[in-house]
C-alpha positions as CSV (number, residue, x, y, z in Angstrom):
1,M,8.7,16.3,-11.2
2,P,7.9,13.5,-8.7
3,K,4.1,13.7,-9.4
4,Q,1.9,14.2,-12.4
5,E,-1.8,14.7,-12.6
6,A,-3.4,11.6,-14.0
7,P,-5.6,12.3,-17.1
8,I,-8.9,10.8,-16.0
9,D,-9.1,8.5,-19.1
10,S,-5.6,7.1,-18.5
11,L,-6.7,6.0,-15.0
12,K,-8.1,2.8,-16.6
13,E,-4.6,1.4,-17.2
14,Y,-3.8,1.5,-13.5
15,L,-7.0,-0.2,-12.4
16,P,-8.4,-3.8,-12.6
17,E,-11.1,-4.3,-15.2
18,G,-14.5,-3.3,-14.0
19,T,-13.3,-0.8,-11.4
20,Y,-12.9,2.4,-13.4
21,L,-16.4,3.6,-13.3
22,P,-17.1,3.1,-9.5
23,V,-13.7,4.7,-8.8
24,L,-14.5,7.6,-11.1
25,E,-17.8,8.1,-9.3
26,Y,-15.9,8.7,-6.0
27,L,-13.4,11.0,-7.6
28,R,-16.0,13.2,-9.3
29,H,-18.4,13.2,-6.4
30,Y,-15.7,14.4,-3.9
31,R,-13.8,16.5,-6.5
32,V,-10.6,14.6,-5.9
33,H,-7.3,15.8,-7.5
34,L,-5.6,12.5,-8.2
35,T,-1.9,12.3,-9.0
36,V,0.1,9.2,-10.0
37,S,3.5,9.4,-8.3
38,K,6.9,7.9,-9.0
39,E,7.9,5.1,-6.7
40,R,8.2,6.2,-3.0
41,K,9.9,3.8,-0.7
42,S,8.2,5.0,2.5
43,I,4.6,5.2,1.3
44,L,2.4,3.7,-1.4
45,G,-0.2,6.5,-1.3
46,D,-1.1,9.8,0.4
47,Y,-4.2,11.9,1.2
48,R,-4.4,15.6,1.8
49,H,-7.8,17.1,2.8
50,T,-9.6,19.9,1.1
51,T,-8.8,23.5,2.0
52,H,-10.3,26.9,1.0
53,H,-7.9,26.9,-2.0
54,Q,-7.6,23.2,-3.0
55,N,-9.7,20.1,-3.5
56,H,-9.1,16.8,-1.8
57,R,-5.8,15.4,-3.1
58,I,-4.8,11.8,-3.3
59,S,-1.6,10.4,-4.7
60,V,-0.8,6.8,-5.5
61,N,2.5,5.2,-6.6
62,G,2.3,4.4,-10.3
63,N,4.6,1.4,-10.1
64,L,2.1,-0.7,-8.3
65,N,0.3,-3.6,-10.0
66,Q,-3.4,-2.9,-10.7
67,Y,-4.7,-4.7,-7.6
68,A,-2.2,-3.0,-5.3
69,F,-3.0,0.4,-6.9
70,L,-6.7,-0.1,-6.3
71,I,-6.3,-1.2,-2.7
72,T,-4.0,1.8,-2.0
73,L,-6.5,4.2,-3.7
74,L,-9.4,2.8,-1.6
75,H,-7.3,3.2,1.5
76,E,-6.8,6.9,0.7
77,L,-10.4,7.4,-0.2
78,A,-11.3,6.0,3.2
79,H,-9.3,8.9,4.7
80,L,-11.3,11.3,2.6
81,L,-14.6,9.8,3.7
82,T,-13.5,9.9,7.3
83,F,-12.4,13.6,7.1
84,D,-15.7,14.4,5.3
85,E,-17.7,13.1,8.2
86,F,-15.4,13.8,11.2
87,G,-12.9,16.4,10.1
88,N,-9.7,16.3,12.2
89,K,-11.5,15.2,15.3
90,V,-10.5,11.5,15.0
91,A,-7.3,9.5,14.8
92,A,-5.9,8.9,11.3
93,H,-6.3,5.1,11.5
94,G,-8.8,4.9,14.3
95,P,-12.1,3.0,14.4
96,E,-13.8,5.6,12.3
97,W,-11.3,5.2,9.4
98,K,-11.3,1.4,9.8
99,R,-15.1,1.4,9.4
100,K,-15.0,3.6,6.3
101,Y,-12.2,1.5,4.7
102,G,-14.0,-1.7,5.5
103,L,-17.2,-0.4,3.8
104,V,-15.6,0.9,0.7
105,L,-13.4,-2.2,0.4
106,K,-16.4,-4.5,0.8
107,Q,-18.1,-2.8,-2.1
108,F,-15.3,-3.9,-4.4
109,V,-14.7,-7.3,-2.9
110,E,-18.4,-8.3,-3.2
111,H,-18.3,-7.5,-7.0
112,K,-15.6,-10.2,-7.5
113,I,-13.0,-7.7,-8.7
114,F,-10.0,-9.5,-7.2
115,P,-8.5,-12.9,-7.9
116,T,-9.5,-15.6,-5.4
117,D,-6.2,-15.5,-3.4
118,I,-6.3,-11.7,-3.0
119,E,-10.0,-11.7,-2.2
120,K,-9.4,-14.3,0.6
121,E,-6.8,-12.0,2.2
122,L,-9.0,-8.9,1.9
123,R,-12.0,-10.7,3.4
124,S,-9.9,-11.7,6.4
125,S,-9.0,-8.1,7.1
126,L,-12.4,-6.5,6.5
127,S,-13.3,-6.4,10.2
128,N,-10.1,-4.8,11.3
129,P,-8.1,-3.2,8.4
130,A,-4.4,-2.5,8.8
131,A,-3.2,1.1,9.2
132,S,-0.8,0.9,6.2
133,S,-1.9,0.3,2.6
134,C,-1.4,-3.4,1.8
135,A,0.1,-3.8,5.3
136,E,-0.9,-7.4,6.1
137,D,1.9,-9.8,5.5
138,G,-0.3,-12.3,3.8
139,L,-1.8,-9.7,1.4
140,L,1.7,-8.4,0.5
141,R,2.8,-11.9,-0.4
142,V,-0.1,-12.5,-2.6
143,L,-0.1,-9.1,-4.3
144,R,3.6,-9.5,-5.1
145,K,2.7,-12.4,-7.4
146,Y,0.9,-10.0,-9.7
147,D,3.8,-7.7,-10.3
148,S,4.5,-7.7,-14.0
149,K,8.2,-6.6,-13.8
150,Q,10.9,-9.0,-12.9
151,T,13.0,-7.9,-10.0
152,H,16.2,-9.1,-8.3
153,H,14.7,-8.2,-4.9
154,R,13.5,-10.9,-2.6
155,L,11.4,-11.0,0.6
156,L,13.6,-11.1,3.7
157,E,11.9,-14.3,4.9
158,E,13.1,-16.0,1.8
159,L,16.8,-15.6,2.8
160,A,18.7,-18.0,4.9
161,T,19.7,-17.0,8.4
162,G,23.1,-15.3,8.3
163,S,22.6,-14.0,4.7
164,A,23.7,-10.5,3.9
165,F,21.3,-8.1,2.2
166,R,21.1,-4.6,1.0
167,I,18.1,-2.3,1.5
168,H,16.9,0.6,-0.7
169,D,19.2,3.2,0.9
170,G,22.3,1.1,0.2
171,R,23.0,-0.1,3.8
172,I,23.9,-3.8,4.2
173,F,22.6,-6.0,7.0
174,K,23.0,-9.6,8.1
175,K,19.8,-11.6,8.7
176,G,19.4,-12.9,12.3
177,I,16.8,-14.8,14.2
178,K,13.1,-14.1,14.2
179,L,11.7,-12.5,17.3
180,R,7.9,-12.9,17.4
181,K,6.9,-11.3,14.0
182,R,10.1,-9.6,12.9
183,F,13.7,-10.6,12.1
184,Q,16.5,-9.2,14.2
185,C,19.2,-8.0,11.7
186,E,22.6,-6.4,12.3
187,E,23.9,-3.5,10.2
188,V,27.3,-4.3,8.7
189,G,29.8,-1.8,9.9
190,S,27.9,-0.1,12.7
191,R,26.7,-3.4,14.2
192,R,23.5,-1.8,15.2
193,V,20.5,-4.1,15.4
194,Y,17.2,-3.4,13.6
195,L,14.0,-5.3,13.3
196,F,12.6,-6.0,9.9
197,S,9.3,-7.3,8.6
198,P,9.5,-10.8,7.0
199,V,8.0,-9.4,3.9
200,Y,10.4,-6.5,3.6
201,E,11.9,-6.4,0.1
202,V,15.7,-6.7,0.0
203,E,18.6,-7.4,-2.4
204,E,20.6,-10.4,-1.4
205,V,24.4,-9.7,-1.3
206,R,26.5,-12.7,-2.2
């Protein structure tokens, strides 16, 4: 199965030291059904609001390092807090959500949970959090340093212009020029042009 319920005690292994109890307080207070998911390429976490038959449900990818896992979980908790106050009357990543996420994130940042480099990136985004978990390019670069597993993937920005690379679905592209914030890349075969984030993880094809 793609998801499994996380036994509450095992949650400690996914979180940075000193964060288990405050996270547990949120989960218990709002009766959150938390699941740890296998790696999903399109999302890092997900929130489903409470219904007459189910509690609030949050899922977070279990392959994330501890800091990325916590940030993603807080992102989804902010959705819960926003729904708890406003229901479905506001935009998913509108100002109400940004305010909730900023407040819950600040609670953890101020307790010196994160390494200095991650804390610096988080503080810079507190006033206007991004809509996607760990979406800021600078934060993604820093968080990647704390991944424990070795990988043959690289960030697109690390490849030379003209390099060929493969993405997760097997398609191969050739890296082109940078247009403002994204790289223009041509799919090999179809010759269709796509724009990629500089911090998109790819496999270089030699």
